[in-house]
C-alpha positions, 0 to 999 in steps of 0.5 A: 511477504509481509513486513511489520511496522510500529508507529508513523514513518517519516518520509523517505523510507524505502521498502521493496517487496517482491521487487516492487518499491514503496516510498513512505511519503510521511503521515496522512491524516484519516478520519475514523468512522467514530469521528476521531482522527488518526494518521495513517502511514502514506506510501507512493508505488507504481502499479504492477500492471500499467506503471502509473504511480499511485498513493495508499495509506496503512495502519500504523501498527499493521503488518505492512502487505500493501496492494500492488495495483492502482485503483483502476486495476485492483484485483482482489485476491489474484496474485501478480502474473497469475492467470484467471480461466474464464468459465 
């Protein structure tokens, strides 16, 4: 599921997607490649693999489709619960 947000959300907003809860933590300063500064939306959630809390940030005008795993358990393109066969 994807949700669209426009702008910076205040801390305390709760979003639940496919049973995973994301708590907004307010604006997170970010330096762009061109040196400009913008604020991103900050979030805290629990890793779907290990349960450890981790933080992430999303663009203020992007479709909200966040990662569900912490940096240690990232598996781009693999859905939660999907089994991958060794070849």
